[in-house]
C-alpha positions in Angstrom: 13.8 -48.6 -123.4 16.6 -49.9 -125.6 20.1 -49.5 -124.2 22.6 -47.3 -126.0 25.0 -49.6 -127.9 28.7 -49.0 -127.4 31.6 -50.8 -129.0 35.2 -50.4 -127.9 38.0 -51.5 -130.2 41.7 -52.4 -129.6 44.0 -54.6 -131.7 47.1 -53.8 -129.6 46.1 -54.0 -125.9 45.3 -57.0 -123.8 41.6 -57.8 -123.4 41.6 -57.1 -119.7 43.6 -53.9 -120.1 43.3 -51.8 -117.0 42.1 -48.6 -118.7 40.0 -50.1 -121.5 38.3 -53.1 -119.9 38.6 -52.7 -116.1 37.7 -49.0 -116.0 36.0 -47.7 -119.1 34.0 -50.7 -120.3 32.9 -51.9 -116.9 31.9 -48.4 -115.8 29.8 -47.9 -118.9 28.2 -51.3 -118.5 27.3 -50.5 -114.9 25.9 -47.2 -116.1 23.4 -49.0 -118.3 25.1 -49.1 -121.7 25.2 -52.2 -123.9 29.0 -52.6 -124.1 31.1 -54.8 -126.4 34.9 -54.9 -126.7 36.6 -56.0 -129.9 40.1 -57.4 -129.3 42.7 -59.3 -131.4 44.4 -61.9 -129.2 43.2 -65.2 -130.5 41.7 -66.2 -127.1 38.1 -66.4 -128.3 34.8 -64.7 -127.4 33.4 -64.3 -123.9 31.2 -62.2 -121.7 32.8 -60.8 -118.5 31.3 -58.4 -116.0 28.6 -57.4 -118.4 31.0 -56.7 -121.2 30.8 -58.8 -124.4 34.4 -59.5 -125.6 34.6 -60.3 -129.3 37.9 -61.7 -130.7 38.9 -61.2 -134.4 41.8 -63.6 -134.0 45.4 -63.0 -133.2 46.8 -59.7 -134.6 49.4 -59.7 -137.2 53.0 -59.7 -135.8 54.1 -57.1 -138.3 53.0 -53.5 -137.4 52.4 -52.7 -141.0 50.3 -55.8 -141.6 48.4 -55.2 -138.3 47.6 -51.6 -139.3 46.2 -52.9 -142.7 44.8 -56.3 -142.2 43.9 -56.6 -138.5 42.5 -53.1 -138.2 40.3 -53.7 -141.3 39.0 -56.9 -139.8 38.2 -55.2 -136.5 36.5 -52.2 -138.2 34.5 -54.5 -140.6 33.2 -56.4 -137.6 32.4 -53.2 -135.8 30.5 -51.8 -138.8 28.2 -54.8 -138.7 27.3 -54.3 -135.0 25.4 -51.0 -135.7 26.5 -49.3 -132.5 25.6 -45.8 -131.4 29.1 -45.0 -130.2 32.4 -46.5 -131.4 35.4 -45.9 -129.0 38.8 -47.0 -130.2 42.1 -47.1 -128.4 45.0 -47.6 -130.9 46.7 -45.1 -133.2 46.9 -48.0 -135.6 43.1 -47.7 -136.1 43.0 -44.0 -136.6 42.5 -44.0 -140.4 40.5 -47.2 -140.7 38.2 -46.3 -137.9 37.1 -43.1 -139.7 34.8 -45.4 -141.8 32.7 -45.8 -138.7 31.7 -42.1 -138.6 29.2 -42.6 -141.3 27.1 -44.7 -139.0 27.7 -43.4 -135.4 29.7 -41.2 -133.1 33.4 -42.2 -132.9 35.8 -41.5 -130.1 39.6 -41.9 -130.1 41.1 -42.6 -126.7 44.6 -41.2 -126.8 46.5 -43.0 -124.0 49.8 -41.4 -124.9 51.3 -38.8 -127.2 52.0 -41.3 -130.0 54.1 -39.1 -132.3 56.3 -38.1 -129.4 56.6 -41.8 -128.5 58.2 -42.4 -132.0 61.1 -40.1 -131.0 61.9 -42.5 -128.1 62.2 -45.7 -130.2 66.0 -46.1 -130.0 65.9 -49.2 -132.2 64.6 -47.2 -135.1 67.2 -45.2 -137.1 67.2 -41.5 -136.3 66.1 -40.4 -139.8 63.2 -42.9 -139.8 62.1 -41.7 -136.4 61.8 -38.2 -137.7 59.8 -39.4 -140.7 57.5 -41.5 -138.4 57.0 -38.5 -136.1 55.9 -36.3 -138.9 53.7 -39.0 -140.4 52.0 -39.8 -137.1 51.4 -36.1 -136.5 49.8 -35.7 -139.9 47.5 -38.6 -139.3 46.4 -37.2 -136.0 45.8 -33.8 -137.4 43.8 -35.2 -140.3 41.7 -37.4 -138.0 41.1 -34.9 -135.2 38.5 -32.8 -137.0 36.7 -35.9 -138.2 36.2 -37.5 -134.8 33.2 -36.9 -132.6 35.4 -36.6 -129.5 38.9 -37.5 -128.2 39.4 -38.9 -124.8 42.8 -37.8 -123.5 44.8 -39.3 -120.7 46.5 -36.0 -119.8 45.9 -32.2 -120.2 49.0 -32.1 -122.6 47.3 -34.5 -125.0 44.1 -32.6 -124.7 45.8 -29.3 -125.6 47.3 -30.9 -128.7 44.0 -32.2 -130.1 42.3 -28.9 -129.3 45.0 -27.2 -131.4 44.2 -29.7 -134.1 40.6 -28.6 -134.1 38.7 -31.1 -132.0 36.4 -29.1 -129.8 35.4 -32.2 -127.8 38.8 -33.2 -126.5 38.2 -34.2 -122.8 40.6 -35.4 -120.1 39.9 -38.8 -118.5 42.8 -39.6 -116.3 44.0 -43.1 -115.8 43.4 -43.1 -112.0 43.1 -46.6 -110.4 39.7 -48.0 -109.4 39.4 -47.4 -105.6 39.4 -50.6 -103.6 38.6 -50.3 -99.9 39.9 -53.8 -99.5 43.3 -52.9 -101.0 43.5 -49.7 -99.1 43.4 -51.7 -95.9 46.5 -53.6 -96.9 48.9 -53.6 -94.0 52.6 -53.3 -94.7 55.3 -53.9 -92.2 58.4 -51.9 -92.9 61.7 -53.7 -92.4 64.9 -54.3 -94.3 63.9 -57.8 -95.1 60.9 -56.8 -97.2 61.5 -56.3 -101.0 61.1 -53.2 -103.1 58.9 -53.6 -106.2 58.3 -52.4 -109.7 55.3 -53.3 -111.8 54.9 -52.3 -115.4 56.6 -52.2 -118.8 60.2 -53.2 -118.7 62.2 -50.8 -120.8 65.4 -48.7 -120.6 63.4 -45.4 -120.4 61.4 -46.8 -117.4 64.7 -47.2 -115.5 65.0 -51.0 -115.2 68.8 -51.0 -115.2 68.8 -48.3 -112.5 66.3 -50.2 -110.3 68.4 -53.3 -110.4 71.6 -51.4 -109.5 70.0 -49.2 -106.8 68.3 -52.1 -105.0 71.5 -54.0 -104.9 73.3 -51.0 -103.5 70.5 -50.6 -100.9 70.8 -54.3 -99.9 67.2 -55.1 -100.6 65.6 -57.5 -103.0 63.8 -56.2 -106.1 60.4 -57.8 -107.1 60.2 -57.1 -110.8 56.8 -57.7 -112.5 56.1 -57.0 -116.2 57.2 -57.8 -119.7 60.3 -56.8 -121.6 59.4 -55.5 -125.1 62.9 -56.0 -126.3 64.6 -59.4 -126.0 68.1 -58.0 -126.5 67.5 -55.6 -123.6 66.2 -58.4 -121.4 69.4 -60.4 -122.0 71.5 -57.3 -121.2 69.7 -56.8 -117.9 69.9 -60.5 -117.0 73.7 -60.4 -117.6 74.1 -57.8 -114.9 75.8 -59.1 -111.7 73.1 -57.4 -109.7 70.4 -59.5 -111.4 71.0 -62.2 -108.7 69.2 -59.7 -106.3 66.1 -59.7 -108.5 63.0 -61.9 -108.2 61.6 -61.7 -111.7 57.8 -62.5 -111.8 57.1 -61.8 -115.5 53.6 -60.6 -116.4 51.2 -60.6 -113.4 47.5 -60.2 -114.1 45.9 -57.1 -112.6 43.8 -59.3 -110.3 46.9 -60.9 -108.8 49.2 -57.9 -108.5 48.1 -57.1 -104.9 48.7 -60.6 -103.6 51.8 -61.5 -105.6 53.6 -58.1 -105.5 52.2 -55.3 -103.3 51.5 -57.4 -100.2 55.1 -58.6 -100.3 56.7 -55.1 -100.8 57.7 -52.2 -98.7 58.3 -49.5 -101.4 57.2 -49.0 -105.0 59.6 -47.6 -107.6 58.8 -45.2 -110.4 62.1 -44.3 -112.1 61.0 -43.0 -115.4 63.8 -41.2 -117.4 63.4 -37.8 -118.9 61.6 -38.2 -122.2 59.0 -36.3 -124.3 56.3 -38.8 -123.4 57.1 -39.0 -119.7 57.3 -35.4 -118.6 53.5 -34.7 -118.5 52.4 -38.3 -118.1 50.4 -39.8 -115.1 52.2 -43.0 -114.2 49.3 -45.3 -113.1 51.7 -47.5 -111.1 52.6 -44.7 -108.7 48.8 -44.4 -107.9 48.4 -48.1 -107.5 51.4 -48.2 -105.1 49.8 -45.4 -103.1 46.4 -47.2 -103.0 48.2 -50.3 -101.7 49.9 -48.2 -99.0 53.4 -48.4 -100.4 55.6 -45.3 -100.0 57.2 -44.4 -103.4 60.6 -43.6 -104.7 59.7 -41.4 -107.7 61.4 -39.8 -110.6 61.9 -36.0 -110.5 61.6 -36.0 -114.3 57.8 -36.6 -114.3 55.9 -33.6 -113.1 53.0 -35.6 -111.7 55.3 -37.9 -109.7 57.2 -35.0 -108.2 54.1 -32.9 -107.4 52.1 -35.7 -105.8 54.9 -37.3 -103.9 56.0 -34.0 -102.3 52.5 -32.6 -101.8 51.1 -35.8 -100.2 54.4 -36.6 -98.3 54.1 -40.2 -99.5 57.7 -40.9 -100.6 60.9 -39.5 -101.8 61.7 -37.8 -105.2 65.1 -38.7 -106.8 67.1 -38.3 -110.0 66.3 -41.6 -111.7 69.8 -41.8 -113.2 71.5 -41.5 -109.9 71.5 -45.0 -108.4 73.3 -43.9 -105.2 70.6 -41.3 -104.5 67.9 -43.9 -105.2 69.5 -46.4 -102.9 69.7 -43.8 -100.2 66.0 -43.0 -100.6 65.1 -46.7 -100.3 67.2 -47.1 -97.2 65.7 -43.9 -95.7 62.2 -45.4 -96.0 62.7 -49.0 -95.0 65.2 -48.0 -92.3 62.7 -45.7 -90.5 59.5 -47.7 -89.8 57.7 -44.8 -88.2 58.4 -42.5 -91.2 57.4 -45.3 -93.6 54.1 -45.9 -91.8 53.3 -42.2 -92.0 54.1 -42.2 -95.7 51.9 -45.3 -96.1 49.0 -43.6 -94.3 49.4 -40.5 -96.4 49.4 -42.5 -99.6 46.2 -44.4 -98.8 44.4 -41.2 -97.7 45.4 -39.3 -100.9 44.3 -42.3 -103.0 40.9 -42.5 -101.4 40.3 -38.7 -101.4 41.7 -37.7 -104.8 43.4 -40.1 -107.1 40.8 -42.8 -108.0 38.7 -43.7 -110.9 35.3 -42.6 -109.6 36.0 -38.9 -110.5 37.1 -39.8 -114.0 34.2 -42.2 -114.6 31.8 -39.3 -114.2 33.6 -37.4 -117.0 33.5 -40.4 -119.4 29.8 -41.0 -118.8 29.1 -37.3 -119.1 30.8 -37.3 -122.6 28.8 -40.2 -123.7 25.5 -38.6 -122.6 26.5 -35.4 -124.5 27.2 -37.3 -127.7 23.9 -39.2 -127.6 21.9 -36.2 -126.7 
């Protein structure tokens, strides 16, 4: 029997993106689908873990050119592959990818509320942000009814696309893949072990507050990720407290446990209040929990507050209050027994509730429904 042919497309994300490749593509391949992933990074073609990765060349640096040229190149390639299902992950592809619906089912994977994200771009003039918000909203509304389905990272995004008229808007949460090996990581809690943050390095993710709070707490900060704004990077590096930071840059997913989590005592999630944060599910908090790291989490993110308090796996703080954050860090690393209990609670919750296996079933169920 011929396998159902599936093509995922992204011209923005890395080829080994945690959600796209490590979770969705690999899960579908293991479920018996013929899976290809189209990327635009200039690193060439390869087959990895049963997934054929096809590179259309490095994406245009300009967002406008990327939306026009690179998206067209990716969709042209996809059209020639004659897939049964096309599953794309970038708002940049929303209009261009509609060409695929003449040949197959098409799914848009909405990782974030993209129009709301436009409101947070401080480097864009206020008037332009409002225009972009309206334009992005119009594009989503136009596309929604023409898509076979929308995969949504949160219920809030699902509600939005349902209002736009897509009856197959389903939630597939970005929970981490459960690793029994990682869940067995042993952390010793003492004042000599660093605190960590892994992820995008932006002002709204609280990088400045992390640097200040860790310095006040008298503990080193392991900082792993990439700054998307060079000027902001220079501003952070100029802080006197930067001397207390070990900056690791981008760390591949496969190396995060060894290079960061095994060396850490606490994980930080200090997201500021923002439209795109309030109802989000910060994957890093769940990865910290799987690694057995107690968390110091932002009260401004409903998921962080709810999970941290319900599972007793950390302390919730005002992300803008560096004194409160420093006190929370000291309260954990200064009390080994409490920290060990939080660690055990975090691992247990990760194994029982917050892992990819439950979400994988939803994704595969959607694919079966579309094909049937």
